[in-house]
C-alpha positions in Angstrom: -0.6 0.1 0.0 1.1 3.7 -0.6 1.0 6.4 1.4 1.2 10.0 0.8 4.4 12.4 2.6 3.5 15.7 1.5 2.5 17.4 5.1 6.6 17.1 6.4 7.1 19.8 8.6 2.9 19.0 10.1 2.4 17.1 13.3 2.0 13.4 11.7 3.1 11.9 15.5 -1.2 11.2 16.2 -1.9 10.8 12.0 1.1 7.7 11.8 0.6 6.3 14.9 1.2 2.5 14.5 1.4 2.5 10.6 4.5 0.2 9.6 6.5 1.9 6.8 8.8 -0.1 4.4 10.9 1.7 1.2 9.3 5.5 1.5 11.9 7.1 0.5 12.7 4.7 -2.2 8.5 4.1 -3.8 9.1 8.4 -3.7 12.2 8.1 -6.3 10.9 4.6 -8.1 7.3 6.7 -8.9 9.0 11.2 -9.4 5.0 11.6 -8.1 4.5 14.7 -7.8 2.8 14.2 -4.3 5.2 14.3 -2.2 4.2 11.6 0.7 3.8 8.7 -1.7 5.6 5.3 -0.3 5.1 2.1 1.2 3.0 0.4 3.6 2.2 -2.9 5.3 -0.5 -4.4 7.5 -3.9 -2.6 6.3 -6.3 -2.6 3.4 -7.4 0.7 1.5 -10.9 1.1 0.1 -10.3 2.2 -3.5 -11.6 5.3 -4.0 -12.5 8.0 -6.9 -11.0 11.1 -6.3 -14.5 12.9 -7.0 -15.9 10.5 -4.3 -13.9 12.6 -1.8 -15.9 15.9 -2.5 -19.4 14.4 -2.5 -18.5 12.2 0.9 -17.7 14.9 2.2 -19.5 17.4 0.9 -22.8 15.1 2.2 -21.8 13.3 5.0 -25.3 11.5 5.5 -25.7 8.4 3.6 -28.7 6.4 2.8 -28.2 2.9 0.8 -29.2 4.8 -3.3 -31.6 2.5 -5.5 -29.0 2.0 -7.5 -27.2 -0.5 -5.2 -23.6 1.5 -5.6 -22.3 1.6 -1.5 -21.5 5.0 -1.3 -23.3 5.0 2.4 -20.9 1.8 3.1 -18.1 3.5 1.8 -18.8 7.2 3.2 -19.7 5.3 6.7 -16.2 3.5 6.9 -14.3 7.0 5.9 -16.1 9.3 8.1 -15.6 6.8 10.9 -11.8 6.3 10.7 -10.0 9.3 9.4 -7.1 7.0 8.8 -8.4 4.5 6.7 -6.3 4.0 3.9 -8.0 5.0 0.2 -6.8 3.3 -2.7 -7.0 6.2 -5.9 -8.7 5.1 -9.3 -10.3 6.0 -12.0 -12.4 3.1 -12.6 -14.8 1.4 -10.7 -13.9 2.4 -7.8 -15.4 0.5 -3.8 -18.5 2.7 -4.5 -18.9 1.4 -7.7 -18.5 -2.2 -7.1 -22.0 -3.5 -6.6 -23.9 -0.5 -8.4 -26.5 -2.3 -11.0 -24.9 0.0 -13.4 -21.4 -0.9 -13.1 -21.2 -3.7 -16.0 -18.2 -5.6 -15.9 -16.0 -2.7 -14.2 -18.0 0.1 -16.5 -20.5 3.1 -15.3 -23.3 2.5 -18.6 -25.0 5.8 -17.0 -25.6 8.4 -18.6 -25.8 12.0 -17.5 -28.8 15.2 -17.5 -27.3 17.4 -19.7 -29.6 19.4 -20.2 -28.1 21.9 -17.5 -24.5 21.1 -18.2 -24.5 20.9 -22.1 -20.7 20.3 -22.7 -20.5 17.5 -20.2 -20.0 14.0 -22.2 -23.0 11.9 -21.6 -21.8 8.8 -20.5 -21.1 9.2 -17.0 -18.0 6.9 -17.9 -16.5 9.8 -19.2 -17.4 12.5 -17.5 -16.7 11.5 -14.1 -13.2 10.5 -15.9 -12.9 14.1 -16.8 -13.5 15.2 -13.3 -10.9 12.1 -11.3 -8.4 13.2 -13.9 -8.9 17.0 -12.8 -9.1 16.2 -9.4 -5.6 14.4 -9.4 -4.1 16.9 -11.2 -5.0 19.4 -8.9 -4.4 16.9 -5.5 -1.3 15.7 -7.7 -2.3 11.9 -7.1 -2.4 9.3 -9.8 -4.4 6.0 -9.7 -3.3 3.0 -7.5 -1.9 6.2 -4.6 -3.0 5.4 -1.3 -3.1 7.9 1.8 -5.4 7.6 4.5 -8.6 10.4 4.7 -7.3 12.4 6.5 -4.1 12.9 4.8 -6.4 13.3 1.4 -8.6 15.6 3.1 -5.4 17.6 3.7 -4.7 18.0 0.2 -8.2 19.1 -0.8 -7.9 21.5 1.7 -4.3 22.6 0.9 -4.8 22.1 -3.0 -7.9 22.7 -4.0 -8.4 26.2 -3.9 -11.3 27.4 -7.1 -13.0 24.4 -8.0 -14.8 25.7 -10.5 -12.0 24.6 -13.5 -12.6 21.2 -12.3 -16.8 21.4 -12.7 -16.1 23.4 -15.9 -19.5 22.2 -17.5 -21.0 22.9 -14.5 -23.4 25.8 -14.0 -21.7 28.5 -11.3 -24.3 28.3 -8.9 -24.3 24.9 -8.5 -19.9 24.7 -8.5 -20.7 27.5 -6.1 -22.6 24.9 -3.5 -20.4 22.4 -4.0 -17.6 24.5 -2.8 -19.2 25.9 0.3 -20.3 22.2 1.2 -16.6 20.7 0.0 -15.3 23.9 2.6 -17.9 22.4 5.2 -17.5 19.3 4.9 -12.9 19.5 4.8 -13.4 22.1 8.5 -15.7 18.8 10.2 -13.5 16.2 8.6 -10.2 17.8 9.8 -12.0 19.5 13.6 
């Protein structure tokens, strides 16, 4: 499992307690990673997680089972209950998407409502990939990177900035509401 180190200089003792470090420096060099805290950890399972799902989990914080059958309520509960839960960045189907009725062999067959975002691609898989790529670039993450939920939230807090360009296909007022909910969720999670 990998773990990101970009919070050097911040108090990490509580965050890192109990974790066994293996090949941290070598992994950073081998990966050439933009996120300077990517290394190897052994001993914990991780949750596969699309980058854009982080904002959704933080913005909502309360989830009920969805008619599509995806596992956002279970994954969100796990992450919100354990700020040091390990997450692994995915650009395809993650643990939230796994049981969804639209997940066909790891690919989403759903479509999005383009009536209010006509520039967005109609296939949800394509639109979600655009969002994940934009978020990953902003946060300095790549598929396969692993970090704790807390570290992910610190990255969001420190690097998200104005998210208008990430959600550029959406109306400004929707993105503004999303940004406010994300900031409130981050403040709550990191308190």
